[in-house]
N, C-alpha and C positions, 0 to 999 in steps of 0.2 A: 502494499499499500502506501504509495505517496503521501510527501510531507502537507496534508491540508491544514495547517494552524493557521497561514495565512490567507484561507481563500475565505470568500463573503458568499454564501448562496442567494440570489437574486429574484426573488419573487415578482411576477408581473399580474395585476389584479386589474384584470383589461374593462370589468363592466362591473359586477356588481347588481345590488338588486333593485335600488332606489334613483338610480340617473337617466333622467332621460334625452331623447333628443330635443327635448326644447330647452332642456339646459344646456345641451352642448353637441354642433350636428354629427363631433367626432366623436363619440361614444359609440363602440359596436353591440349591436342586441342581438341580433342573430345569429343562428350555426356560422355560417361562411363567413359573415365578417368578422365574427367573433374569432375562428380559425386564420383566417387571413393578419388579423391584427398579432395573436399567439406567434403567427411564423415569422411575423415581423421583426416582431421582439426578442426570436430565437435568435436571429439571425446579427443583432444590435448587442448581443448577448444573456439575456434573460438563462437563469436555472429553471425555475421552476413557474406553471401556469396555474395560477388559482383560479377556476372556472366559475362563475355562474350562467344561468342560462332564463331566459326570455318565453313568455309563450308568444303566439303570433300575436298578442295585441302591443308586443312589449312590456308587461308585468312581469314583477317575480314569480319564478316558477320553480318546482321540481320536474319539470314533465322529462319522463326518461327519455321518451324518444330525440326530444333537442339536446339530450346529453349524450346519447346514445350518436348522435350525428354531427356532432361538436368533437365530441372525440376521436372518431373514427377519423375526420377530416386530420387533426392534428397528428394523430397517430401515422398516417397517410405520408407526411410532410418531413416529421422531423423527430427528434428524438429527447425532448424538451420533459422533465417530471409534470406529470398531471398529478394536481391537487382539487379532486370535485368538494364543491361547498356541501353542508348536509342541510340548509341555511336559507332555501330559497325563497323564503312567504311564511307568511301570521299563518296561524291556525291547519297548518299541516298534521296529518295522520302520520305514527312514528313512522310506519312502512313503506311511506311515500319518501320520506326524508331519508329512509337508509338502502333503497334499492339502486339509486346511480351506484353507488359505489359498490354494492354487493355485487352488481351484476357486470360491472364495465370493471372493475378489479382497478384502478387506477393503483401509483403508487402512495397516495395521500390522500387524505379528506379531513375537514374540519371537524371538531370535537369543541362545541363553544359548554364551558366549563360551568353554564348555570344561567339561571332565570336571570330578568334585567329589564328595568320599564325603558324600553328604547324610544327615544326619542322622545322623553316625559309624554308621547300620548297611546303607546302600544305596551302589551307586554310581547316581549321575545321569551319564549318560551323553550326551555331546556329541562326537564321535569327529572327527577332524582331513578325513576323508570327507564324514561328513553335515555340518561349517561348510558346506564347500566347497559341495557341491551343497545346501546353502540358502539361502548368499548368494546363487550364479547362480540360482536357481527364485525368488527374490525379486526379484531384478532383473527378470527375463522379465516378469512381471505386476502390476510397479510397484509393489511392498506396500516400504513401508521397516519395516528393522529396527531394532527395541528391541531393543538391544547390551546383555542384561540383565548386570550383573559381579557376583559375587558373593566374590571376591578378585583382588590386586590382577595376575594374572600374565593372568586373562582379558583385560585391557587391553592388555599384550602383544599375546595374540593378534590380537586386533580389529585394533591397527596393523599385522600383519602378513598378515590379510585383505586391511587395505585396501592396502596396496603391492602387491599380488597378484591382486588385482580382483574377489575374492570381493564384497566390500565396496566403497562407493562414498561417498566425502565430498560434503556433511558428513554427520557420523554422528551419532545420536542414542545416548547410552547412560542405562542407569539401572541406580544403583547400590543393590544391594540386601543388607543389611547386617543380620545377627541370625538367620541361617540357623544351626545347630549342623554345622560342617563347611566353615563358611567365614569372612570376615572381621566380627566380632561389630561393635555396632551403638553405634561411638563417634564422638565427632565428630572426632578426630583421624586416626581411618580415613579417614572422608568428604573432609576435608582431604587428605589424601595421596592418594588414587584419584581426585578434582579434577583435584591437579597435573601426572599424568600425562596427561590428554587433552590434542589436540587445541586450540587454541584456537578454531576455526572450526565447534566442537560443540556439537553442545544437549546436555544432560543435566538428570535427575531422579536421586530417592531417596528412598530409605525404610527405615525398621527395623521391623522386625519384633517382635511382642508391646511388651516395656516401651521397643525403643528406639523406638517410632514416633513419639513429638512429641519428642526431642529432636532426631534427625534432620532433624524436618520444620522446626523451628527455624533448624539450622546448613544446610539446604540455602537456606531461602529467604532466609538472611543471605547466602550466596554465590552468590544468580542462579540457583538449579537451577529445576527442577518439581519436582512432588510427588506422590505416590501413596499411596490410603489403601483401605482396605474390608478385608472379613471373608476376603481370603486371607492376608493379612497379621497381624492383629489382631482376637480378636472379643471383645477387652475395649474398655468407653468407659474405664474409668479402671479402676484397681486392684482385682477380684474385684466389679467391675460390667460384665454382660455387653452389649455394645452393641446394641440393639433392633433396629436395620437399617444397613445401609451409609448410608443418606441420612443419619444421626446424625453419621457422621464427615464426610461432606462438608459437612454443617451447620457444624459447628467449625471445618474445613479455611478455608470462607469468612471466617470471622470471623477468624480468626488472620490470613490473608493482606490482610482489609482493615486490621490491628491495622499490619502492617508497611505500610501504604502503597500496597500493590498490588493490581491485581485478578486474578481468575482470567478464564480464557481463553476465549472461547465458542467453540464449535466449527469454526468458521468461521476462525476466529484461529489456532484451534491448526493449522489445515490450511497457513495462510500460515507462521506461526512453522519449521515442519519440511516445508516442500515437499512436502507430500504431494501424489499424485495421482491415487489411489481412492477418490473422493466417490461411494458408492452411497446413497441413498433412495432406498425403496420399487422395489428393483431397478435403477434407474437410473440409469447413468454421468453425471456433469455436468463 
């Protein structure tokens, strides 16, 4: 195994559940344009693609066929690590949220480690029974949970599920800061959250909106990995819409290089995270 200590995993989150074409005409919403955007970001250096899909009305969805089409299109063109969301909407059944990763067997999938008052206007529900079912289903199909953390209590939830066997070490955390209803995107909050996780964990962080760059710089300084993209921020600069997700990837590559580090390739990402499902053009290697 090569020396990976200086490598930074760079995830692109192209779409998310909320932005619309009315917010920015540049966001990809349907399978072909999502896959095209992911491929473009892969060529610009992205390590991982975190995938949300939309229904035919461009609303948040967990439609299995849309996931299957998007994953197929991506796998046909590149070996980027695929990370599917389990949270593409509100009020969905457990089975609907689990089916995409269970059937398509990506290398990673999101594990949102608790419920919260999302944007102060709805409940983002991740019940204990769902989280137990989710963690065990991921183990069954060798999908690595990306444990998404919106506040400190969710870290303690993850440690509980680790002790119970619902999650398996080494854990991989993604600190998501700046969502209304969760912890704000401050340097102090990221330092605090990082202090709570076991030493053998890997982790990354992102800041929503204006917290994007401060959290990126802090994560890099602390040895973390990164996520960028229009799911988290549609503005490249104040009042300036990003022209593409690639624009975020290219800037992040420059910043990582200025830190004296390198962005991890997809294969290096697999080694860093111990991923098991490597699917290229539908074939597991």
